LONU-827801 format. One record per atom (N, C-alpha, C, CB): residue in one letter; x, y, z. Coordinates in pm, whole numbers, padded with zeros to 5 digits, always signed. Glycine has a CB too. Example, Ala and Ser with C-alpha at 12.3 -4.5 7.8 and 13.67 -1.06 7.14 Angstrom:
<nodes>
a+01319-00569+00780/a+01230-00450+00780/a+01320-00330+00780/a+01131-00447+00905/s+01285-00225+00708/s+01367-00106+00714/s+01290+00003+00787/s+01408-00060+00572/
</nodes>
This chain:
<nodes>
x+04041+00136+01528/x+04103+00257+01581/x+04058+00279+01724/x+04067+00380+01493/x+04148+00308+01812/x+04116+00334+01952/x+04087+00482+01971/x+04230+00288+02044/x+03965+00510+02011/x+03926+00650+02030/x+03955+00691+02174/x+03776+00672+01997/x+04081+00719+02202/x+04120+00752+02339/x+04056+00880+02390/x+04271+00765+02349/x+04013+00968+02299/x+03947+01090+02342/x+03821+01060+02421/x+03915+01177+02223/x+03766+00939+02405/x+03641+00905+02472/x+03654+00901+02622/x+03591+00773+02422/x+03772+00876+02675/x+03783+00845+02816/x+03883+00932+02889/x+03820+00703+02833/x+03909+01051+02839/x+04007+01138+02903/x+03937+01238+02993/x+04092+01210+02798/x+03934+01214+03124/x+03870+01310+03215/x+03952+01437+03226/x+03851+01249+03354/x+03885+01543+03266/x+03947+01675+03270/x+03906+01747+03396/x+03909+01758+03146/x+03999+01816+03456/x+03967+01909+03564/x+03950+02046+03502/x+04077+01909+03677/x+03829+02099+03509/x+03803+02229+03449/x+03880+02336+03525/x+03650+02260+03448/x+03961+02411+03453/x+04044+02514+03518/x+03990+02650+03480/x+04194+02501+03477/x+03932+02716+03578/x+03888+02852+03554/x+03866+02921+03687/x+03760+02855+03469/x+03862+03051+03685/x+03847+03126+03809/x+03717+03095+03880/x+03857+03273+03782/x+03618+03053+03806/x+03488+03030+03867/x+03489+02916+03966/x+03386+03004+03763/x+03590+02833+03965/x+03594+02722+04058/x+03659+02758+04190/x+03667+02607+03997/x+03706+02879+04204/x+03765+02921+04329/x+03658+02939+04435/x+03845+03049+04311/x+03680+02890+04557/x+03584+02906+04664/x+03604+03040+04734/x+03596+02791+04765/x+03494+03103+04779/x+03508+03234+04843/x+03564+03226+04983/x+03376+03303+04847/x+03583+03105+05035/x+03637+03091+05171/x+03726+02970+05177/x+03524+03081+05275/x+03830+02978+05257/x+03919+02864+05276/x+03871+02772+05387/x+04059+02911+05305/x+03757+02806+05449/x+03708+02728+05562/x+03609+02621+05519/x+03644+02818+05663/x+03591+02601+05390/x+03489+02509+05344/x+03535+02365+05358/x+03453+02538+05202/x+03434+02278+05365/x+03459+02134+05366/x+03359+02071+05271/x+03447+02073+05509/x+03402+02048+05147/x+03310+01997+05048/x+03334+01849+05019/x+03321+02077+04920/x+03387+01778+05117/x+03404+01635+05100/x+03272+01566+05127/x+03514+01581+05193/x+03240+01465+05045/x+03115+01394+05061/x+03137+01271+05148/x+03056+01354+04924/x+03071+01263+05263/x+03093+01149+05352/x+03016+01027+05306/x+03052+01185+05495/x+03043+00983+05182/x+02965+00874+05124/x+03027+00738+05148/x+02948+00896+04978/x+03147+00732+05204/x+03208+00606+05241/x+03197+00592+05393/x+03357+00598+05193/x+03132+00486+05441/x+03113+00472+05586/x+03244+00481+05662/x+03044+00341+05618/x+03248+00568+05763/x+03371+00590+05837/x+03414+00468+05917/x+03354+00708+05929/x+03315+00386+05959/x+03349+00273+06044/x+03408+00155+05966/x+03228+00228+06119/x+03408+00165+05833/x+03454+00053+05752/x+03588+00086+05688/x+03351+00017+05644/x+03698+00023+05729/x+03825+00046+05661/x+03813+00003+05515/x+03940-00030+05731/x+03852+00092+05425/x+03829+00069+05283/x+03942-00011+05220/x+03814+00201+05212/x+03906-00126+05167/x+03997-00206+05085/x+04131-00229+05154/x+04020-00137+04951/x+04127-00308+05259/x+04247-00338+05336/x+04327-00443+05261/x+04210-00387+05481/x+04409-00397+05167/x+04483-00488+05078/x+04614-00531+05141/x+04508-00422+04944/x+04606-00598+05254/x+04729-00642+05319/x+04757-00789+05294/x+04722-00615+05467/x+04668-00856+05220/x+04690-00995+05188/x+04672-01091+05303/x+04825-01011+05135/x+04624-01041+05417/x+04609-01127+05535/x+04469-01184+05551/x+04646-01051+05659/x+04380-01153+05456/x+04244-01199+05469/x+04233-01350+05457/x+04157-01133+05366/x+04139-01406+05530/x+04113-01550+05524/x+04011-01578+05415/x+04063-01603+05661/x+04007-01699+05361/x+03905-01733+05262/x+03766-01709+05320/x+03919-01880+05217/x+03679-01650+05240/x+03543-01623+05283/x+03447-01675+05177/x+03520-01472+05309/x+03324-01697+05217/x+03221-01735+05123/x+03157-01608+05068/x+03115-01827+05190/x+03168-01589+04938/x+03114-01470+04873/x+02978-01504+04815/x+03210-01417+04763/x+02877-01429+04853/x+02744-01443+04795/x+02746-01372+04659/x+02632-01384+04890/x+02787-01446+04558/x+02809-01386+04426/x+02684-01318+04371/x+02856-01491+04329/x+02566-01380+04376/x+02447-01309+04325/x+02422-01178+04397/x+02324-01398+04337/x+02446-01174+04528/x+02424-01049+04603/x+02525-00943+04561/x+02434-01074+04753/x+02651-00982+04544/x+02753-00887+04499/x+02720-00836+04359/x+02893-00952+04501/x+02676-00925+04272/x+02640-00884+04136/x+02520-00791+04135/x+02611-01007+04049/x+02425-00812+04225/x+02312-00721+04237/x+02358-00583+04283/x+02207-00777+04334/x+02456-00580+04375/x+02511-00453+04422/x+02587-00383+04309/x+02604-00475+04543/x+02661-00459+04230/x+02731-00400+04116/x+02633-00341+04017/x+02819-00505+04047/x+02525-00414+03988/x+02423-00363+03895/x+02360-00235+03949/x+02315-00470+03871/x+02339-00230+04081/x+02284-00108+04142/x+02380+00008+04127/x+02252-00131+04290/x+02510-00019+04140/x+02611+00087+04123/x+02612+00139+03980/x+02750+00036+04161/x+02603+00048+03882/x+02599+00089+03743/x+02476+00176+03717/x+02599-00034+03650/x+02362+00133+03772/x+02238+00207+03750/x+02240+00344+03816/x+02120+00127+03802/x+02306+00354+03931/x+02303+00479+04007/x+02403+00582+03957/x+02330+00450+04151/x+02515+00537+03902/x+02628+00628+03876/x+02589+00746+03788/x+02742+00552+03811/x+02530+00721+03672/x+02504+00829+03578/x+02394+00923+03626/x+02468+00773+03442/x+02306+00871+03713/x+02197+00955+03763/x+02242+01047+03876/x+02082+00867+03811/x+02368+01033+03920/x+02418+01118+04028/x+02492+01240+03975/x+02511+01037+04120/x+02448+01290+03860/x+02507+01412+03809/x+02459+01531+03892/x+02472+01431+03659/x+02522+01645+03870/x+02500+01762+03956/x+02373+01839+03926/x+02614+01854+03943/x+02304+01807+03818/x+02192+01891+03776/x+02082+01908+03882/x+02131+01834+03653/x+02045+01803+03958/x+01942+01824+04060/x+01980+01930+04163/x+01913+01694+04131/x+02104+01932+04206/x+02146+02033+04303/x+02141+02172+04242/x+02288+02003+04354/x+02185+02185+04118/x+02185+02315+04052/x+02043+02367+04032/x+02257+02305+03918/x+01953+02278+03988/x+01815+02319+03966/x+01748+02362+04096/x+01735+02206+03902/x+01773+02287+04203/x+01710+02316+04331/x+01759+02448+04390/x+01735+02202+04429/x+01889+02470+04381/x+01943+02598+04431/x+01884+02715+04354/x+02096+02600+04421/x+01874+02701+04223/x+01819+02810+04142/x+01676+02842+04183/x+01824+02774+03993/x+01599+02738+04212/x+01461+02760+04256/x+01458+02827+04392/x+01385+02627+04261/x+01539+02777+04486/x+01538+02832+04621/x+01586+02976+04625/x+01624+02748+04713/x+01689+03007+04548/x+01750+03140+04553/x+01683+03242+04463/x+01895+03130+04516/x+01577+03200+04394/x+01510+03294+04302/x+01449+03413+04375/x+01402+03222+04223/x+01428+03399+04506/x+01368+03508+04582/x+01467+03609+04635/x+01293+03454+04694/x+01592+03605+04592/x+01691+03704+04637/x+01650+03844+04594/x+01832+03670+04580/x+01689+03940+04674/x+01658+04080+04642/x+01788+04156+04618/x+01576+04147+04756/x+01777+04285+04593/x+01895+04365+04562/x+01991+04373+04680/x+01854+04505+04520/x+01939+04366+04802/x+02026+04382+04919/x+02030+04260+05009/x+01980+04501+04999/x+01964+04153+04972/x+01966+04030+05051/x+01967+03911+04957/x+01843+04024+05148/x+02076+03835+04957/x+02192+03848+05045/x+02292+03952+04994/x+02262+03712+05060/x+02383+03993+05082/x+02488+04088+05044/x+02587+04021+04950/x+02561+04143+05169/x+02627+04093+04845/x+02719+04038+04745/x+02857+04098+04760/x+02665+04062+04604/x+02957+04015+04728/x+03096+04057+04733/x+03168+04000+04611/x+03165+04011+04866/x+03293+04040+04595/x+03377+03987+04487/x+03510+03946+04547/x+03397+04091+04373/x+03555+03824+04518/x+03681+03779+04576/x+03799+03827+04493/x+03683+03626+04587/x+03919+03787+04534/x+04042+03837+04469/x+04055+03793+04325/x+04163+03791+04546/x+03978+03690+04284/x+03981+03644+04147/x+03872+03707+04061/x+03968+03494+04143/x+03796+03798+04121/x+03689+03862+04047/x+03559+03783+04048/x+03731+03884+03908/x+03552+03681+04133/x+03433+03598+04139/x+03330+03658+04233/x+03470+03456+04185/x+03208+03682+04188/x+03104+03734+04276/x+03046+03622+04363/x+02991+03801+04194/x+03027+03651+04491/x+02965+03555+04580/x+02884+03630+04683/x+03071+03464+04648/x+02803+03557+04759/x+02724+03621+04864/x+02764+03565+05000/x+02573+03601+04838/x+02744+03646+05102/x+02776+03607+05239/x+02685+03688+05331/x+02930+03631+05274/x+02589+03620+05396/x+02490+03697+05470/x+02403+03606+05556/x+02404+03779+05374/x+02330+03666+05645/x+02221+03603+05718/x+02109+03705+05717/x+02262+03560+05867/x+02010+03685+05630/x+01910+03789+05609/x+01781+03727+05557/x+01962+03895+05512/x+01677+03807+05559/x+01548+03768+05503/x+01499+03881+05413/x+01444+03735+05616/x+01461+03847+05292/x+01412+03948+05198/x+01271+03993+05237/x+01413+03894+05053/x+01229+04104+05180/x+01093+04151+05203/x+00990+04049+05155/x+01070+04286+05133/x+01031+03968+05058/x+00941+03866+05006/x+00937+03739+05089/x+00979+03831+04868/x+01027+03729+05189/x+01022+03615+05280/x+01122+03505+05255/x+00890+03557+05275/x+01217+03523+05164/x+01322+03423+05142/x+01438+03450+05238/x+01372+03425+04995/x+01482+03347+05308/x+01590+03360+05407/x+01718+03298+05354/x+01550+03295+05541/x+01828+03373+05367/x+01961+03326+05328/x+02049+03322+05452/x+02023+03418+05217/x+02123+03214+05467/x+02216+03203+05579/x+02340+03127+05533/x+02150+03133+05701/x+02456+03192+05539/x+02581+03128+05496/x+02646+03206+05386/x+02555+02985+05450/x+02708+03135+05292/x+02771+03201+05178/x+02780+03105+05061/x+02910+03253+05216/x+02805+03161+04944/x+02819+03076+04826/x+02814+03155+04698/x+02711+02971+04825/x+02816+03082+04587/x+02801+03144+04457/x+02738+03045+04361/x+02936+03193+04403/x+02678+03097+04259/x+02631+03019+04144/x+02677+03093+04021/x+02475+02998+04146/x+02728+03020+03925/x+02782+03084+03806/x+02737+03010+03682/x+02935+03090+03813/x+02706+03083+03578/x+02665+03025+03451/x+02779+03034+03351/x+02540+03095+03397/x+02795+02928+03275/x+02891+02925+03165/x+02811+02930+03035/x+02984+02796+03172/x+02844+03021+02947/x+02778+03030+02818/x+02884+03047+02711/x+02674+03147+02815/x+02911+02939+02639/x+03015+02940+02536/x+03146+02994+02592/x+02970+03026+02415/x+03185+02941+02707/x+03305+02986+02777/x+03427+02908+02729/x+03289+02970+02929/x+03531+02979+02691/x+03656+02918+02646/x+03758+02929+02758/x+03708+02986+02516/x+03793+02816+02819/x+03893+02816+02926/x+04033+02786+02874/x+03855+02714+03031/x+04049+02776+02744/x+04178+02746+02687/x+04216+02599+02694/x+04282+02825+02756/x+04118+02511+02720/x+04146+02368+02730/x+04100+02290+02607/x+04078+02311+02853/x+04060+02361+02502/x+04018+02295+02380/x+03868+02274+02369/x+04085+02165+02369/x+03793+02314+02472/x+03649+02298+02471/x+03580+02432+02495/x+03605+02195+02577/x+03461+02447+02439/x+03374+02561+02466/x+03264+02510+02557/x+03316+02624+02333/x+03253+02569+02677/x+03169+02514+02782/x+03041+02595+02802/x+03246+02507+02911/x+02932+02521+02826/x+02805+02579+02862/x+02747+02498+02978/x+02707+02583+02741/x+02691+02565+03076/x+02635+02495+03191/x+02638+02584+03312/x+02710+02364+03219/x+02644+02524+03429/x+02645+02603+03551/x+02722+02533+03661/x+02505+02631+03597/x+02762+02612+03759/x+02835+02562+03874/x+02785+02628+04000/x+02986+02585+03858/x+02810+02563+04111/x+02758+02609+04239/x+02856+02573+04349/x+02620+02548+04267/x+02877+02666+04441/x+02947+02635+04565/x+02871+02699+04679/x+03096+02685+04561/x+02836+02623+04781/x+02764+02680+04894/x+02809+02617+05025/x+02614+02662+04876/x+02800+02695+05128/x+02797+02647+05266/x+02683+02727+05328/x+02939+02669+05344/x+02561+02686+05294/x+02448+02775+05317/x+02316+02700+05330/x+02438+02874+05205/x+02219+02772+05384/x+02079+02730+05386/x+01995+02842+05326/x+02033+02695+05531/x+01907+02805+05237/x+01815+02901+05176/x+01674+02848+05195/x+01846+02925+05024/x+01587+02929+05256/x+01449+02888+05283/x+01353+02982+05211/x+01420+02887+05435/x+01260+02924+05137/x+01166+03002+05059/x+01050+03050+05146/x+01113+02920+04940/x+00969+03143+05097/x+00852+03186+05172/x+00754+03073+05201/x+00781+03295+05096/x+00760+02965+05121/x+00673+02849+05141/x+00735+02747+05236/x+00642+02783+05009/x+00844+02786+05303/x+00913+02700+05400/x+00980+02579+05336/x+00815+02653+05504/x+01012+02588+05209/x+01095+02487+05144/x+01241+02525+05166/x+01061+02475+04991/x+01324+02424+05196/x+01461+02455+05237/x+01563+02384+05149/x+01482+02416+05383/x+01657+02462+05101/x+01776+02408+05033/x+01894+02419+05128/x+01804+02484+04898/x+01970+02312+05143/x+02096+02318+05217/x+02207+02266+05128/x+02087+02235+05349/x+02321+02331+05138/x+02434+02289+05057/x+02564+02313+05129/x+02435+02362+04925/x+02652+02215+05124/x+02785+02228+05179/x+02882+02157+05085/x+02794+02169+05324/x+02924+02229+04982/x+03012+02170+04884/x+02993+02232+04748/x+02990+02021+04876/x+03034+02158+04644/x+03030+02212+04508/x+02958+02116+04414/x+03171+02239+04457/x+02901+02173+04310/x+02831+02096+04207/x+02848+02168+04074/x+02680+02078+04242/x+02888+02093+03972/x+02906+02147+03838/x+02846+02052+03737/x+03054+02174+03808/x+02776+02105+03639/x+02727+02026+03526/x+02751+02109+03401/x+02575+01988+03543/x+02842+02062+03316/x+02884+02139+03199/x+02881+02052+03074/x+03024+02197+03220/x+02856+02118+02963/x+02862+02053+02832/x+02967+02126+02751/x+02721+02054+02760/x+03066+02052+02704/x+03174+02111+02627/x+03177+02060+02485/x+03306+02084+02694/x+03215+02146+02393/x+03227+02108+02252/x+03367+02141+02204/x+03120+02180+02165/x+03433+02041+02145/x+03568+02060+02092/x+03561+02095+01943/x+03653+01933+02114/x+03673+02138+01889/x+03678+02177+01749/x+03646+02066+01653/x+03811+02232+01718/x+03673+01939+01692/x+03645+01827+01604/x+03504+01773+01620/x+03745+01716+01630/x+03421+01843+01698/x+03283+01800+01716/x+03259+01712+01837/x+03239+01729+01596/x+03365+01675+01907/x+03348+01595+02027/x+03267+01673+02131/x+03485+01555+02085/x+03169+01606+02189/x+03087+01665+02294/x+03121+01595+02425/x+02934+01653+02262/x+03142+01674+02529/x+03173+01622+02662/x+03066+01669+02760/x+03315+01666+02709/x+03017+01575+02840/x+02927+01608+02951/x+03006+01583+03078/x+02794+01522+02947/x+03028+01690+03153/x+03116+01685+03269/x+03036+01722+03393/x+03237+01779+03252/x+03042+01638+03496/x+02967+01664+03617/x+03053+01631+03739/x+02837+01584+03620/x+03039+01714+03841/x+03104+01690+03970/x+03004+01720+04081/x+03232+01778+03986/x+02992+01627+04174/x+02917+01651+04298/x+03010+01619+04413/x+02785+01565+04305/x+03035+01717+04497/x+03124+01698+04611/x+03067+01772+04730/x+03269+01747+04580/x+03018+01698+04827/x+02959+01759+04944/x+02820+01706+04972/x+02955+01908+04928/x+02743+01780+05049/x+02609+01741+05087/x+02508+01845+05040/x+02598+01720+05239/x+02401+01800+04976/x+02296+01888+04928/x+02160+01825+04956/x+02312+01917+04778/x+02065+01907+05001/x+01928+01860+05019/x+01832+01969+04974/x+01902+01822+05166/x+01712+01926+04941/x+01606+02019+04898/x+01475+01945+04918/x+01624+02067+04749/x+01378+02008+04979/x+01250+01941+05003/x+01140+01990+04911/x+01209+01959+05146/x+01179+02054+04801/x+01082+02094+04699/x+01050+01980+04605/x+01133+02213+04622/x+00954+02002+04517/x+00908+01897+04426/x+01017+01849+04332/x+00791+01948+04345/x+01114+01937+04300/x+01220+01897+04206/x+01309+01786+04260/x+01306+02017+04172/x+01307+01766+04391/x+01394+01665+04452/x+01341+01523+04434/x+01411+01693+04599/x+01210+01510+04409/x+01151+01377+04398/x+01217+01297+04286/x+01001+01388+04373/x+01255+01175+04320/x+01317+01087+04222/x+01463+01113+04196/x+01244+01097+04096/x+01525+01204+04273/x+01667+01233+04255/x+01744+01197+04381/x+01689+01382+04220/x+01875+01204+04373/x+01960+01170+04487/x+01948+01274+04600/x+02105+01159+04442/x+01883+01387+04577/x+01869+01488+04681/x+01785+01439+04800/x+01807+01612+04623/x+01708+01335+04781/x+01624+01285+04890/x+01697+01188+04981/x+01502+01218+04833/x+01821+01154+04948/x+01898+01062+05030/x+02037+01113+05056/x+01905+00926+04964/x+02130+01020+05070/x+02269+01058+05094/x+02332+01109+04965/x+02350+00939+05149/x+02405+01219+04973/x+02466+01277+04854/x+02582+01191+04805/x+02514+01419+04882/x+02599+01181+04673/x+02715+01111+04619/x+02839+01198+04626/x+02689+01067+04475/x+02952+01139+04600/x+03076+01213+04581/x+03134+01168+04449/x+03177+01191+04699/x+03083+01220+04338/x+03105+01159+04207/x+03151+01261+04104/x+02980+01091+04160/x+03251+01221+04025/x+03292+01295+03906/x+03266+01206+03785/x+03443+01339+03914/x+03212+01264+03681/x+03189+01185+03560/x+03223+01267+03436/x+03043+01138+03553/x+03265+01193+03334/x+03312+01251+03209/x+03256+01163+03098/x+03470+01262+03202/x+03152+01212+03030/x+03083+01135+02927/x+03106+01201+02793/x+02932+01122+02959/x+03139+01124+02691/x+03178+01182+02564/x+03097+01123+02449/x+03327+01160+02539/x+03090+01201+02344/x+03013+01162+02225/x+03080+01220+02102/x+02866+01210+02235/x+03095+01138+01999/x+03150+01186+01873/x+03108+01090+01763/x+03304+01198+01879/x+03033+01141+01666/x+02990+01063+01550/x+02925+00931+01589/x+03108+01036+01459/x+02840+00937+01691/x+02766+00817+01730/x+02839+00724+01824/x+02727+00743+01611/x+02963+00755+01861/x+03035+00673+01957/x+03034+00741+02093/x+03180+00646+01910/x+03022+00660+02198/x+03011+00714+02333/x+03117+00654+02423/x+02872+00687+02390/x+03157+00733+02523/x+03249+00685+02625/x+03206+00738+02760/x+03394+00727+02594/x+03245+00669+02866/x+03207+00711+03001/x+03320+00683+03099/x+03079+00639+03046/x+03341+00777+03190/x+03441+00764+03295/x+03378+00812+03425/x+03571+00846+03262/x+03394+00732+03532/x+03340+00767+03663/x+03447+00747+03770/x+03215+00681+03695/x+03447+00835+03868/x+03535+00820+03983/x+03465+00880+04104/x+03674+00888+03958/x+03451+00799+04208/x+03389+00850+04329/x+03301+00747+04395/x+03308+00973+04299/x+03213+00794+04481/x+03126+00706+04558/x+02981+00743+04537/x+03161+00710+04706/x+02894+00643+04553/x+02752+00665+04532/x+02673+00571+04622/x+02714+00644+04384/x+02570+00621+04688/x+02481+00531+04763/x+02409+00437+04665/x+02378+00612+04847/x+02386+00315+04706/x+02317+00219+04621/x+02201+00155+04695/x+02415+00112+04571/x+02104+00110+04619/x+01989+00038+04672/x+02000-00106+04628/x+01854+00102+04624/x+02055-00190+04713/x+02070-00332+04685/x+02063-00406+04818/x+02204-00363+04610/x+01993-00518+04826/x+01979-00590+04953/x+02114-00620+05017/x+01902-00719+04932/x+02136-00569+05139/x+02258-00598+05213/x+02374-00507+05182/x+02298-00735+05187/x+02356-00405+05095/x+02465-00316+05056/x+02416-00171+05062/x+02519-00351+04914/x+02511-00078+05084/x+02471+00061+05097/x+02552+00160+05015/x+02478+00100+05238/x+02676+00130+04981/x+02763+00225+04912/x+02848+00152+04810/x+02852+00302+05014/x+02874+00220+04699/x+02970+00168+04600/x+03075+00275+04574/x+02898+00128+04467/x+03198+00231+04552/x+03308+00320+04516/x+03359+00279+04379/x+03423+00314+04623/x+03360+00375+04288/x+03408+00352+04151/x+03546+00414+04139/x+03310+00411+04045/x+03644+00331+04109/x+03782+00378+04103/x+03829+00380+03958/x+03874+00290+04189/x+03826+00501+03899/x+03871+00520+03761/x+03809+00417+03668/x+04024+00513+03752/x+03677+00406+03675/x+03606+00309+03592/x+03568+00374+03459/x+03481+00256+03665/x+03584+00301+03351/x+03552+00354+03220/x+03503+00243+03129/x+03674+00423+03158/x+03431+00284+03025/x+03382+00192+02923/x+03349+00276+02800/x+03257+00110+02973/x+03353+00214+02683/x+03318+00283+02560/x+03227+00194+02478/x+03444+00322+02479/x+03157+00255+02384/x+03067+00177+02299/x+03147+00091+02203/x+02971+00270+02222/x+03084-00016+02157/x+03154-00113+02072/x+03205-00049+01944/x+03063-00229+02039/x+03129+00045+01886/x+03172+00106+01760/x+03289+00201+01776/x+03057+00180+01698/x+03333+00223+01900/x+03454+00301+01923/x+03579+00213+01919/x+03445+00372+02058/x+03559+00081+01913/x+03670-00011+01914/x+03695-00074+02050/x+03793+00058+01869/x+03603-00055+02144/x+03615-00117+02277/x+03602-00268+02260/x+03506-00062+02378/x+03704-00346+02297/x+03708-00489+02262/x+03595-00572+02322/x+03838-00546+02305/x+03551-00537+02443/x+03449-00619+02509/x+03333-00529+02552/x+03510-00695+02633/x+03228-00523+02473/x+03116-00434+02505/x+03063-00458+02646/x+03003-00453+02404/x+03049-00349+02720/x+02992-00358+02853/x+03087-00395+02963/x+02884-00453+02852/x+03212-00432+02930/x+03306-00468+03036/x+03387-00346+03077/x+03399-00582+02991/x+03393-00325+03207/x+03456-00206+03265/x+03607-00218+03267/x+03404-00182+03405/x+03674-00107+03252/x+03814-00095+03290/x+03817-00025+03426/x+03898-00017+03183/x+03889-00080+03521/x+03892-00023+03655/x+03828-00117+03755/x+03822+00112+03657/x+03785-00064+03868/x+03726-00148+03971/x+03605-00081+04034/x+03830-00181+04079/x+03514-00164+04081/x+03396-00119+04156/x+03396-00194+04288/x+03263-00143+04075/x+03391-00120+04398/x+03388-00179+04531/x+03252-00154+04593/x+03501-00121+04621/x+03193-00257+04649/x+03062-00244+04712/x+03075-00278+04860/x+02956-00334+04643/x+03007-00201+04942/x+03018-00213+05087/x+02891-00274+05143/x+03044-00076+05152/x+02906-00382+05219/x+02790-00447+05279/x+02752-00377+05409/x+02817-00596+05303/x+02626-00391+05447/x+02580-00331+05572/x+02645-00400+05692/x+02427-00338+05583/x+02707-00515+05669/x+02780-00584+05776/x+02923-00534+05789/x+02781-00734+05750/x+02964-00442+05702/x+03096-00381+05714/x+03204-00441+05629/x+03138-00386+05852/x+03169-00521+05528/x+03268-00586+05443/x+03273-00516+05308/x+03236-00736+05425/x+03396-00488+05261/x+03416-00434+05128/x+03446-00548+05031/x+03531-00330+05127/x+03377-00547+04917/x+03403-00641+04808/x+03452-00557+04689/x+03273-00726+04770/x+03580-00568+04661/x+03639-00493+04549/x+03643-00585+04427/x+03782-00441+04583/x+03578-00541+04320/x+03573-00622+04197/x+03658-00552+04092/x+03425-00641+04147/x+03765-00618+04052/x+03861-00562+03956/x+03835-00627+03820/x+04009-00586+04003/x+03808-00543+03720/x+03769-00592+03587/x+03887-00586+03489/x+03652-00509+03532/x+03872-00661+03380/x+03978-00674+03279/x+03961-00579+03162/x+03982-00815+03227/x+03853-00504+03157/x+03821-00425+03039/x+03926-00321+03007/x+03690-00358+03056/x+03921-00273+02884/x+04016-00172+02838/x+04041-00186+02689/x+04148-00182+02915/x+04113-00088+02634/x+04138-00087+02489/x+04221-00207+02444/x+04208+00041+02449/x+04301-00263+02532/x+04390-00373+02491/x+04344-00508+02543/x+04530-00345+02539/x+04222-00517+02589/x+04173-00643+02644/x+04176-00755+02542/x+04033-00626+02698/x+04218-00872+02586/x+04217-00991+02502/x+04073-01039+02487/x+04307-01104+02563/x+04031-01063+02363/x+03894-01107+02339/x+03861-01236+02413/x+03870-01125+02190/x+03963-01315+02445/x+03940-01441+02515/x+03890-01419+02657/x+04067-01523+02518/x+03913-01301+02712/x+03869-01271+02849/x+03742-01186+02851/x+03980-01200+02926/x+03675-01178+02737/x+03555-01094+02726/x+03436-01165+02788/x+03525-01059+02577/x+03416-01139+02917/x+03306-01204+02988/x+03230-01109+03080/x+03358-01320+03069/x+03268-00981+03082/x+03206-00880+03168/x+03220-00915+03316/x+03058-00864+03132/x+03322-00993+03348/x+03343-01037+03486/x+03474-00984+03542/x+03341-01190+03495/x+03479-00975+03674/x+03599-00933+03742/x+03626-01018+03863/x+03589-00789+03781/x+03744-01003+03918/x+03785-01078+04037/x+03739-01006+04162/x+03938-01100+04039/x+03676-01079+04252/x+03628-01022+04379/x+03738-01038+04483/x+03496-01091+04427/x+03782-00925+04538/x+03884-00924+04641/x+03823-00883+04775/x+04000-00828+04603/x+03860-00954+04880/x+03818-00920+05016/x+03942-00922+05104/x+03708-01020+05070/x+03972-00810+05167/x+04091-00799+05252/x+04218-00843+05181/x+04073-00882+05377/x+04229-00804+05053/x+04351-00830+04980/x+04366-00969+04925/x+04465-00802+05065/x+04262-01051+04931/x+04267-01188+04883/x+04160-01208+04776/x+04248-01289+04998/x+04199-01265+04662/x+04103-01297+04556/x+04014-01411+04603/x+04176-01334+04424/x+03882-01387+04603/x+03791-01484+04663/x+03692-01544+04564/x+03716-01419+04774/x+03658-01472+04458/x+03554-01521+04367/x+03556-01436+04241/x+03414-01518+04434/x+03455-01457+04155/x+03434-01373+04039/x+03290-01322+04041/x+03463-01449+03907/x+03271-01201+03988/x+03137-01143+03977/x+03129-01067+03846/x+03106-01050+04098/x+03011-01060+03789/x+02994-01003+03656/x+02888-00892+03658/x+02955-01111+03555/x+02904-00797+03569/x+02805-00691+03551/x+02821-00632+03412/x+02821-00580+03661/x+02711-00591+03353/x+02710-00530+03221/x+02695-00379+03237/x+02596-00588+03132/x+02796-00303+03195/x+02794-00157+03208/x+02759-00087+03078/x+02928-00108+03258/x+02695-00158+02986/x+02661-00099+02857/x+02570+00023+02873/x+02593-00202+02768/x+02490+00025+02979/x+02397+00137+02999/x+02470+00270+03016/x+02310+00111+03122/x+02595+00266+03059/x+02671+00390+03077/x+02690+00466+02945/x+02806+00360+03139/x+02693+00393+02834/x+02719+00458+02704/x+02596+00449+02614/x+02840+00393+02634/x+02480+00437+02674/x+02356+00426+02600/x+02270+00551+02624/x+02279+00298+02639/x+02274+00645+02531/x+02184+00760+02535/x+02164+00811+02394/x+02240+00871+02627/x+02060+00893+02377/x+02029+00948+02246/x+02068+01095+02237/x+01881+00931+02215/x+01993+01182+02301/x+02023+01324+02288/x+02115+01376+02398/x+01896+01404+02288/x+02106+01318+02518/x+02188+01364+02629/x+02191+01255+02736/x+02133+01497+02688/x+02304+01238+02807/x+02311+01137+02913/x+02238+01178+03039/x+02455+01106+02946/x+02198+01304+03051/x+02115+01346+03165/x+02026+01464+03126/x+02204+01385+03284/
</nodes>
């Protein structure tokens, strides 16, 4: 049986996602501007592909993707903004009834707010989409500095939600879009200490079967590479009926520090022929198939109590 529910991403629709200003720019500049992305014009010349290096970059992308959920940004903002007072920052309500703040002020306790934004908690929230959601969301174009001179900066949105459907399906939904930094202890070991990702993920669980869907970009740590782009990549656990364990459906593109994009297109999916079950994909450079590279994405669907 194909458990298609495992891989159906969702855009959460609710008033809380409305931004308090139309002047925001929450795009994450995680794809190098100087590198034209995936120039599929078919005019590329044959090149020598360092397959082990590309595979190492793919493995780094697999390892990084699930750890780029929004929770670090949400936790850091909550810590930084805990020093808010009754009158600093000033609070307002937008036309949708969403409370937000907009101010440049310092509390009597020494916390400084500059900019605007909101943070909202979901507790058993029914948006009419078939799921009951719990978690939190954040939108900021702001800097918050604590009395200890720790600084949070945010320009964009971050959401981390857990949804439960009537049939028991659990969904972990995360979006990071924009730039966030924090120099407090909570940032150690998280993506907040480097370049922010631009990632959406949809992870599902039902009766011991798991599924994962990723779309976006993420910085990677691999020799000679700096960024990976995941284009509608998905995988499910073998007990869900996924024909080739660990093989991705979709493509992963890795960008070299020399400015070359290597797009790896995989064969995975619910209808994959078992004869092609090799966890490998075709490496394309400038629109020309140049080599093959392999990666095991089983880690995406490997968790016990929670994926983050």
